[in-house]
C-alpha positions in Angstrom: -6.7 22.5 -11.6 -4.6 22.9 -14.9 -6.0 21.8 -17.9 -5.5 18.5 -19.5 -6.2 15.9 -22.3 -7.9 12.9 -21.8 -8.9 9.5 -23.6 -10.1 6.2 -22.9 -8.0 3.2 -23.7 -9.4 0.1 -25.7 -7.0 -2.6 -24.2 -4.4 -2.8 -21.3 -1.5 -2.9 -23.6 -2.9 0.1 -25.5 -3.2 1.9 -22.4 0.6 1.1 -21.3 1.9 2.2 -25.0 0.0 5.8 -24.9 1.2 6.2 -21.1 4.7 5.4 -22.5 4.7 7.7 -25.4 3.0 10.6 -23.5 5.5 12.6 -21.0 3.7 12.9 -17.7 0.5 11.0 -18.7 -1.5 9.1 -15.6 -3.8 6.4 -15.7 -7.1 6.9 -13.9 -9.7 4.6 -12.8 -11.2 5.6 -9.2 -9.4 8.8 -9.0 -10.0 9.1 -5.2 -6.0 10.1 -4.4 -5.3 11.5 -8.0 -8.2 13.7 -8.2 -7.4 15.3 -5.1 -3.6 15.9 -6.4 -4.5 17.2 -9.1 -6.8 20.2 -7.7 -3.6 20.9 -5.4 -1.4 21.2 -8.3 0.6 18.3 -6.7 0.7 16.6 -9.3 -0.2 18.2 -13.1 -0.5 15.3 -15.4 -0.9 17.0 -19.2 -2.9 13.7 -20.2 -5.3 10.9 -18.5 -5.8 7.7 -19.7 -9.1 6.4 -18.6 -8.8 2.5 -17.8 -12.5 2.0 -16.5 -13.5 0.1 -19.8 -10.7 -2.4 -20.0 -12.4 -5.0 -17.7 -9.9 -5.7 -15.2 -12.9 -5.9 -12.7 -13.2 -9.6 -12.0 -12.1 -11.8 -9.3 -11.3 -15.5 -10.5 -9.7 -18.6 -9.3 -6.2 -19.4 -10.4 -5.4 -23.1 -11.2 -2.8 -23.5 -7.8 -6.2 -22.3 -6.0 -5.6 -19.1 -5.2 -7.3 -16.0 -6.4 -6.5 -13.2 -9.3 -8.2 -10.2 -8.7 -8.6 -7.8 -11.3 -6.9 -4.3 -11.2 -10.2 -2.5 -11.2 -12.1 -4.4 -8.6 -13.5 -1.7 -6.4 -12.5 -2.1 -2.8 -16.1 -2.3 -1.6 -16.5 -5.3 -3.8 -13.0 -7.2 -2.6 -14.2 -6.8 0.8 -17.2 -8.5 0.6 -16.5 -11.2 -1.8 -17.4 -14.4 -0.2 -14.2 -16.1 -0.9 -12.0 -13.3 0.3 -13.7 -13.1 3.6 -13.6 -17.1 4.0 -9.8 -17.9 2.8 -8.2 -14.4 2.8 -9.8 -12.7 5.7 -6.9 -10.5 6.7 -7.4 -8.3 3.3 -11.2 -8.3 3.8 -10.4 -7.0 7.4 -8.1 -4.4 6.5 -9.9 -3.2 3.3 -12.8 -2.3 5.9 -10.5 -0.5 7.9 -9.7 1.8 5.4 -11.4 4.8 4.3 -15.3 5.5 4.4 -17.7 3.4 2.5 -18.2 6.0 -0.2 -14.3 5.9 -1.1 -14.5 2.1 -0.9 -17.0 1.9 -3.7 -14.8 4.1 -6.0 -11.4 3.1 -5.1 -9.7 0.5 -7.2 -7.3 -2.5 -6.3 -4.2 -1.0 -8.3 -5.0 2.5 -7.1 -4.9 1.5 -3.5 -1.4 -0.1 -4.0 -0.4 3.3 -5.9 -1.8 6.0 -3.4 0.8 8.4 -2.5 1.6 9.4 1.2 -0.4 11.5 3.1 2.5 13.9 4.6 1.5 17.1 5.8 4.4 18.3 3.9 4.1 16.6 0.9 0.2 18.1 0.9 1.5 21.6 1.5 3.3 23.1 -1.3 4.8 25.8 0.6 6.8 23.5 2.1 9.9 21.5 0.8 9.5 17.9 -0.2 11.6 15.7 -2.1 8.9 13.1 -2.9 6.7 16.0 -4.5 9.7 18.3 -5.7 13.0 16.4 -5.8 16.1 18.0 -4.3 14.1 20.6 -2.4 14.5 18.8 1.0 12.4 17.5 3.4 10.5 19.6 5.9 9.7 16.7 8.1 13.1 15.9 9.3 12.9 19.0 11.5 9.0 19.3 11.6 6.1 17.9 12.8 6.7 13.9 12.4 4.4 12.2 14.5 2.7 10.1 12.0 5.7 9.4 9.8 8.0 6.6 9.4 10.3 5.3 12.0 12.1 2.8 9.8 13.2 2.1 6.0 13.7 5.9 5.7 16.9 7.8 4.5 18.0 11.5 5.0 15.8 12.3 2.0 12.1 11.2 3.1 10.3 9.9 6.4 7.2 9.5 4.9 5.0 6.5 5.1 2.7 4.7 2.8 -0.6 5.2 3.8 -2.7 1.8 2.4 -4.0 -0.9 4.7 -5.0 -3.2 1.6 -1.2 -3.2 1.0 -0.2 -4.4 4.4 -2.5 -7.5 4.1 -1.4 -7.9 0.6 2.5 -8.1 2.0 1.5 -10.7 4.5 -0.4 -12.9 2.0 2.7 -12.9 -0.4 0.8 -11.4 -3.3 2.1 -10.8 -6.9 1.4 -7.8 -9.1 0.7 -8.4 -12.9 1.4 -6.0 -15.1 1.6 -5.0 -19.1 4.6 -3.1 -20.1 4.4 -0.9 -23.3 5.6 -3.2 -25.7 2.6 -5.9 -24.5 4.9 -7.9 -22.5 3.3 -9.1 -19.0 5.2 -9.2 -15.9 4.7 -10.7 -12.4 6.3 -8.6 -9.4 6.3 -10.2 -6.1 4.7 -7.5 -3.6 8.1 -7.7 -1.5 9.9 -6.1 -3.9 7.3 -3.7 -5.6 8.1 -0.7 -3.4 11.3 1.1 -3.5 13.2 2.3 -0.6 13.4 6.1 -0.8 17.4 6.6 -0.7 17.8 10.0 -2.4 15.0 9.5 -4.9 11.9 9.1 -2.8 9.5 10.3 -5.9 10.4 7.2 -7.2 7.9 5.0 -5.4 7.7 1.7 -7.0 9.8 -0.3 -9.3 6.9 0.3 -12.2 8.8 1.5 -15.5 7.0 4.3 -17.7 3.8 3.3 -18.9 3.6 -0.1 -17.3 0.0 -0.8 -16.2 -1.0 -2.8 -13.2 -3.5 -5.5 -14.6 -4.1 -7.6 -11.6 -2.9 -8.9 -8.4 -2.8 -12.6 -7.5 -3.0 -14.5 -4.1 -1.5 -17.7 -3.7 -3.5 -20.8 -2.2 -5.0 -20.1 1.6 -2.8 -20.9 4.0 -5.3 -20.7 7.0 -4.9 -19.6 10.3 -6.3 -16.9 12.4 -6.4 -13.7 10.5 -6.5 -10.1 12.3 -6.1 -6.6 11.3 -5.7 -4.0 14.0 -5.3 -0.6 13.3 -4.5 2.3 15.7 -5.1 5.7 14.6 -6.2 8.9 16.3 -10.1 8.6 15.8 -12.2 5.6 15.1 -12.8 5.9 11.5 -11.3 7.8 8.6 -8.1 8.0 9.8 -4.6 7.0 8.5 -2.7 4.2 10.8 -0.2 5.3 13.1 0.6 1.7 13.6 -1.2 -1.3 12.0 -0.6 -4.9 12.4 -1.5 -7.7 10.0 -1.4 -10.9 10.9 -1.9 -14.5 10.1 -1.2 -16.9 13.0 -1.0 -20.7 12.9 -2.3 -23.2 16.1 1.3 -23.8 16.7 2.2 -20.1 17.1 4.2 -19.3 13.7 2.7 -17.2 11.4 3.0 -13.8 9.2 3.2 -10.5 10.6 3.4 -7.0 8.4 3.4 -3.8 10.0 1.6 -0.4 8.6 2.0 3.3 9.4 5.8 2.8 10.0 7.7 2.6 6.8 7.4 3.9 3.1 5.7 0.3 2.3 4.1 -2.3 4.6 6.8 -3.6 6.6 7.8 -7.3 7.1 10.9 -9.0 8.0 11.0 -12.8 7.8 13.6 -13.5 10.4 11.1 -11.4 12.7 8.3 -14.1 12.0 10.4 -16.7 13.0 10.2 -15.4 16.4 6.4 -15.5 16.5 6.1 -18.3 19.2 8.5 -16.4 21.5 5.6 -13.4 21.6 5.6 -9.9 20.7 8.8 -8.3 22.2 11.3 -10.6 20.4 9.2 -10.0 17.1 9.4 -6.2 17.1 13.2 -6.2 18.3 13.9 -7.6 14.8 11.2 -6.1 13.1 11.9 -2.6 13.6 15.8 -3.3 14.6 17.8 -0.4 13.2 14.5 1.9 13.5 15.4 5.8 13.2 12.4 7.4 15.1 12.4 11.0 15.8 11.4 12.8 18.9 7.8 13.2 18.0 7.1 9.4 16.7 9.4 7.4 19.1 6.4 6.4 20.9 5.7 4.1 17.7 8.0 1.1 18.6 6.3 0.4 21.9 2.8 0.9 20.1 4.0 -1.3 17.6 5.1 -3.8 20.3 1.8 -3.7 22.2 -0.4 -3.7 19.1 1.3 -7.0 18.3 1.0 -8.5 21.9 -2.8 -7.6 21.7 -3.2 -9.3 18.2 -1.3 -12.7 19.4 -3.3 -12.7 22.4 -6.5 -12.6 20.4 -5.1 -15.4 18.0 -4.5 -17.6 20.7 -7.8 -17.2 22.6 
């Protein structure tokens, strides 16, 4: 690990301002992803800004009946909160499907959204990766791609976003709250939070330099049956090949987002309109335009079968 400087911020605005001034600075909270990347020298920030003391660790009701989840709320605490379990069961189930208990005890809400891909070519510094080293190429395109994306890809990158929590947040229409370096607040709908890879896959979100996530807000509960189904190579501590986060109402309508298939949690409004017609009709629109490789083409029928299982369970 390379040497770096370190400081503790006294306020969100101060943290954002410092990060904007210091080239390459990174925020650190739980560090469950960043520290691993630093040890491998995939990320080499010269300066770390510790945000753990910023009192962003509360879950509070909002005036419109929703919840405001502080950026530093730990995944374990969020999954166990009575209000989350009762009204946003999809989120609790997604969190419990991700990582180990020890990691959930450290991982934060904001850090979970910002975790980086687990593409093997991103982690192998001997291989080309446009996400790690812009312009170097994508070894996955002609390499081992079984776990990688089938939709939303580009000729520069086919990596997937690894978060389970983010899939639930997408289905729940969450909003990401931030503070900018000038102290101004910004609200970003999660549907517009992640950037498509295009020819700049190393730029993964719409956050500007120095911008700090302060909270994630959930709108008022919508009811329905909440299911999170994760298909993976082993029963625990594995990233999704395909995951389905769904909220299904009694009349068959609802919401659905997929994980493990794209650079972000994948949701298409037009596909959700087909939910009463069944999984095949939904996935035809949800994954229309997919560009799978020979090794991961199995994800297309797997997504349909997984969604069919979820809809069957929801309908009893």
